[in-house]
C-alpha positions in Angstrom: -35.7 15.7 -43.5 -32.4 14.1 -43.0 -30.1 14.2 -40.0 -26.5 13.9 -39.3 -27.0 10.3 -38.1 -28.7 9.1 -41.2 -31.7 9.4 -43.6 -35.1 10.6 -42.6 -36.8 7.1 -42.9 -38.8 7.6 -39.6 -36.9 4.6 -38.3 -34.4 4.7 -35.3 -30.8 4.3 -36.4 -29.0 1.7 -34.3 -25.6 3.0 -33.2 -22.6 0.7 -32.2 -22.8 0.0 -28.5 -19.7 1.4 -26.8 -17.5 -1.1 -25.0 -18.3 -1.2 -21.4 -15.2 0.0 -19.3 -14.0 -1.2 -15.9 -14.6 -4.3 -13.9 -18.1 -4.8 -15.2 -17.1 -5.2 -18.7 -18.1 -8.5 -20.1 -15.2 -10.8 -20.4 -13.9 -11.9 -23.8 -15.2 -15.2 -24.8 -12.8 -18.1 -24.2 -11.3 -19.9 -27.3 -9.5 -23.2 -27.2 -5.7 -22.9 -27.1 -3.9 -23.8 -30.2 -2.9 -27.3 -30.4 -5.0 -28.1 -27.3 -5.9 -31.8 -26.8 -9.0 -33.2 -28.3 -12.1 -33.7 -26.1 -13.0 -37.3 -26.5 -16.5 -38.3 -25.3 -16.6 -41.8 -24.3 -19.9 -43.1 -24.9 -21.1 -46.4 -23.1 -23.7 -48.9 -24.2 -24.8 -50.4 -27.5 -24.1 -47.9 -30.2 -27.3 -46.9 -32.2 -28.4 -44.0 -34.3 -30.1 -42.5 -31.3 -27.0 -42.7 -29.1 -25.0 -41.1 -31.9 -27.4 -38.3 -32.0 -27.3 -37.7 -28.5 -23.5 -37.8 -28.4 -23.3 -35.5 -31.4 -25.5 -32.9 -29.7 -23.5 -33.0 -26.5 -20.2 -32.2 -28.2 -22.2 -29.6 -30.2 -23.1 -27.7 -27.1 -19.5 -28.1 -25.9 -18.0 -26.7 -29.2 -20.5 -23.7 -28.9 -19.1 -23.0 -25.5 -15.5 -23.1 -26.5 -14.8 -22.1 -30.1 -12.0 -23.9 -31.7 -12.5 -27.1 -29.5 -11.5 -30.3 -31.1 -14.3 -32.7 -30.0 -14.7 -36.2 -30.8 -17.0 -39.3 -30.0 -15.7 -42.7 -29.3 -17.9 -45.7 -28.4 -16.9 -48.3 -25.7 -18.8 -50.9 -27.6 -18.2 -49.6 -31.3 -17.3 -51.5 -34.4 -14.9 -49.1 -36.0 -17.1 -48.8 -39.1 -20.2 -46.8 -38.3 -19.3 -46.3 -34.7 -15.5 -45.7 -34.0 -14.2 -47.3 -30.8 -12.7 -45.1 -28.2 -9.3 -46.9 -28.9 -9.4 -46.0 -32.7 -10.5 -42.3 -32.1 -7.5 -41.8 -29.6 -5.0 -43.3 -32.0 -6.4 -41.1 -34.9 -6.0 -37.9 -32.7 -2.5 -39.0 -31.9 -1.6 -39.5 -35.6 -3.2 -36.2 -36.6 -1.1 -34.4 -34.2 2.2 -36.0 -35.3 1.3 -35.1 -39.0 0.6 -31.4 -38.0 3.9 -31.3 -36.4 5.7 -32.8 -39.4 4.0 -30.5 -41.8 5.0 -27.4 -39.6 8.6 -28.6 -39.6 8.6 -29.2 -43.4 7.0 -25.8 -44.0 9.9 -24.1 -41.9 7.4 -22.6 -39.2 9.4 -20.7 -36.9 9.4 -22.0 -33.3 7.6 -25.1 -33.9 7.9 -27.4 -31.0 7.6 -31.1 -30.7 4.2 -32.0 -29.3 4.1 -33.0 -25.6 1.4 -33.4 -23.1 -1.8 -35.5 -23.5 -3.2 -36.1 -27.0 -6.8 -36.2 -25.5 -8.8 -35.6 -22.5 -11.4 -38.5 -22.3 -14.7 -37.5 -20.5 -17.1 -40.4 -19.8 -20.6 -39.6 -20.7 -21.8 -40.8 -17.3 -23.9 -38.9 -14.6 -22.5 -40.9 -11.9 -19.9 -43.4 -11.1 -20.2 -46.9 -12.5 -17.0 -49.1 -11.7 -17.7 -51.5 -14.5 -18.1 -49.0 -17.3 -15.2 -46.7 -15.9 -12.9 -49.8 -15.9 -13.8 -50.3 -19.6 -13.0 -46.6 -20.3 -9.5 -47.1 -18.6 -9.0 -50.3 -20.4 -9.8 -48.7 -23.7 -7.3 -45.8 -23.0 -4.6 -48.2 -22.0 -5.1 -50.4 -25.2 -4.9 -47.3 -27.4 -1.3 -46.6 -26.1 -2.0 -42.9 -26.3 -1.2 -40.3 -23.7 -4.7 -39.3 -22.6 -6.1 -37.9 -19.4 -9.3 -39.4 -18.0 -11.8 -37.2 -16.1 -14.3 -38.0 -13.5 -18.1 -38.6 -14.4 -20.3 -35.6 -14.6 -22.0 -35.5 -11.5 -23.0 -34.8 -8.7 -23.7 -31.1 -9.8 -26.5 -28.7 -9.3 -27.0 -28.5 -13.1 -28.0 -32.2 -13.0 -30.5 -31.3 -10.4 -31.8 -28.7 -12.8 -32.0 -31.2 -15.6 -33.8 -33.6 -13.5 -36.4 -31.0 -12.5 -36.8 -30.2 -16.0 -37.2 -33.8 -17.2 -39.9 -34.2 -14.4 -41.8 -31.3 -15.3 -41.8 -32.3 -19.0 -43.3 -35.5 -18.0 -46.3 -33.6 -15.9 -44.6 -35.1 -12.8 -43.3 -31.9 -11.2 -44.2 -28.2 -11.4 -42.0 -26.4 -13.7 -42.3 -23.0 -12.1 -42.6 -22.7 -8.3 -42.7 -19.0 -8.2 -46.2 -19.1 -10.1 -47.3 -21.8 -7.8 -49.7 -23.3 -10.4 -50.5 -27.0 -9.6 -49.9 -30.0 -11.7 -52.6 -32.7 -11.0 -50.0 -35.5 -11.7 -47.2 -33.8 -9.7 -45.3 -36.4 -7.5 -44.9 -36.1 -3.7 -42.1 -38.4 -3.6 -39.2 -38.9 -6.2 -37.1 -42.2 -6.7 -33.9 -41.2 -8.4 -32.6 -44.2 -10.3 -29.1 -44.7 -10.8 -26.7 -47.5 -12.1 -23.4 -48.5 -10.7 -24.2 -50.2 -7.2 -23.9 -48.6 -3.9 -21.4 -46.0 -4.8 -23.6 -44.7 -7.6 -26.7 -44.4 -5.1 -24.4 -42.4 -2.8 -23.4 -40.1 -5.5 -26.8 -39.7 -6.7 -28.1 -39.0 -3.4 -26.0 -35.7 -3.4 -27.8 -34.5 -6.4 -31.0 -35.8 -5.0 -30.7 -33.3 -2.0 -30.5 -30.6 -4.5 -33.5 -31.9 -6.3 -35.5 -32.2 -3.1 -34.7 -28.4 -2.3 -36.0 -27.4 -5.7 -39.2 -29.5 -5.6 -40.0 -29.4 -1.8 -40.7 -33.2 -1.8 -38.7 -36.2 -0.5 -36.1 -37.7 -3.1 -34.4 -40.7 -2.4 -31.7 -42.7 -4.6 -32.0 -46.2 -5.6 -30.0 -48.7 -7.9 -31.5 -50.0 -11.1 -29.0 -52.8 -11.2 -29.6 -54.1 -7.6 -32.6 -56.3 -7.2 -35.2 -55.0 -5.0 -33.5 -51.5 -4.6 -36.3 -49.7 -6.4 -39.2 -51.5 -4.6 -37.5 -51.0 -1.2 -37.2 -47.2 -1.7 -40.8 -46.9 -3.1 -41.9 -48.6 0.3 -39.9 -46.2 2.3 -41.3 -43.2 0.6 -44.9 -44.4 1.0 -44.2 -45.3 4.6 -43.2 -41.6 5.0 -46.5 -40.2 3.7 -45.8 -40.0 -0.1 -48.7 -41.3 -2.0 -47.9 -40.3 -5.6 -44.4 -41.5 -6.6 -42.3 -40.6 -9.7 -39.1 -42.3 -11.0 -36.4 -39.8 -12.2 -33.4 -41.6 -14.0 -30.2 -40.2 -13.0 -28.9 -41.4 -16.3 -27.7 -39.9 -19.6 -29.3 -42.7 -21.6 -27.0 -44.9 -23.5 -25.4 -46.6 -20.4 -28.7 -48.6 -19.7 -31.3 -50.6 -21.7 -34.6 -48.6 -21.8 -36.6 -51.8 -20.8 -35.0 -51.6 -17.3 -36.6 -48.2 -16.6 -40.0 -49.5 -17.6 -39.6 -52.5 -15.4 -38.4 -50.4 -12.5 -41.4 -48.0 -12.9 -43.9 -51.0 -12.9 -42.1 -52.5 -9.9 -42.5 -49.3 -7.9 -46.0 -48.6 -9.2 -45.2 -45.1 -10.6 -44.8 -42.9 -13.8 -41.1 -42.2 -15.0 -39.6 -39.2 -16.8 -37.1 -39.5 -19.5 -33.3 -39.9 -18.9 -31.2 -36.7 -18.9 -30.3 -37.1 -22.5 -28.7 -34.2 -24.5 -29.8 -31.6 -22.0 -27.6 -28.4 -22.4 -26.0 -28.8 -19.0 -24.6 -32.2 -20.1 -22.4 -30.6 -22.8 -21.4 -27.8 -20.3 -20.3 -30.2 -17.7 -18.2 -32.4 -20.1 -16.6 -29.1 -21.3 -15.9 -28.2 -17.6 -14.2 -31.4 -17.0 -12.0 -30.9 -20.1 -11.0 -27.4 -19.2 -10.5 -28.5 -15.5 -8.2 -31.0 -16.6 -6.2 -28.8 -18.8 -6.1 -26.0 -16.1 -7.6 -23.4 -18.6 -10.3 -21.0 -17.2 -13.8 -21.9 -18.5 -16.8 -19.8 -18.4 -18.3 -21.1 -15.2 -20.9 -23.7 -16.1 -24.3 -22.3 -15.0 -27.7 -23.2 -15.9 -30.9 -20.9 -15.8 -32.9 -21.9 -12.7 -36.4 -23.4 -13.5 -38.9 -21.2 -11.5 
C-alpha cells in the first residue's frame, strides 16, 4: 500500500530537515573571502618526504575548515626543486595575484581594483617560540620582497595540551579516558615537556604544561632539549618530588628537530618518550586560527574534543 509520502516499501522515508530558526540556528560555514591572501606554512628543518607529508596534512586540515583557502607550503631550508623555499613560494603568490588582476582588467571586469594588502600570511609551523628559527622566517620574508604578514607560533594553547595527552596515551604513557578510570600499567606519574628554543621556549611550554597537568593529574615540568643538562635536571626534580615513572612528551611538531635528540634525551632521563605532535588535527586548526586572526575575519572557534 502506498502513501502520500512515498511507496509502500516498508522503509522509512527520509524527509528534508527544516532549517532551524532563531538564535540556535547553526551558523553558515565560513568561506575564504575572494582574493584573500594565501596562507603560507613556513616549515623548519631539513626537508624530507616525511616532512612534506606532515605539512600537506596540516594544510589539508586548514582547507577543510575554510573552503576556498589558498594554502601553500614553504621550506626554510628548501632547494626550490622538490622543496620550494619560503621566498619562492611568496614570490609565486605575488606573481599570481598580479596576473589575476591583469586578466580581470583585460576582460573588462567591472569594479576590478588594484590589489592591496598582504599577498600572504606566513604561519610558522612551530608549537613554541624559537628565536633562531623565527629569525630565519623573518629573513626569508624580507628577502622575498613580498608584502606578507607573519603570525606568532601556534602555542601555548589548550588544543596543544589535548594533543600532548593523545600522544602520551598512544604510547601507553597516560590514560586516554579519565572518566572510565581504567589503569595503564606503564602510565607515567611525572611528565617532562621537551621544547626547543631555550629559556623562552621553556616558559611558553610551561603554560601548556599546566593545562596538561590538569588533564592528567600528574606533575608536568618543561625542559629544553637544546640546553645541556636541562632534561636530566628536570628529571631529578620530578623524582625528588616523588615521581617514579617519568615520560618525555615532545612539545614539538616534528620537523624542527632531529629525532635523534629525542632518543638521546629519553635515555638521559631514563624514561620512555611519546611521539611529537605531528599532523594532529589541532595543528591545522591552530594554523588557520592564526591566519584568520591576522586578517580579522571571524573563524569558527578552534575547539577540540576533550580526551576523556
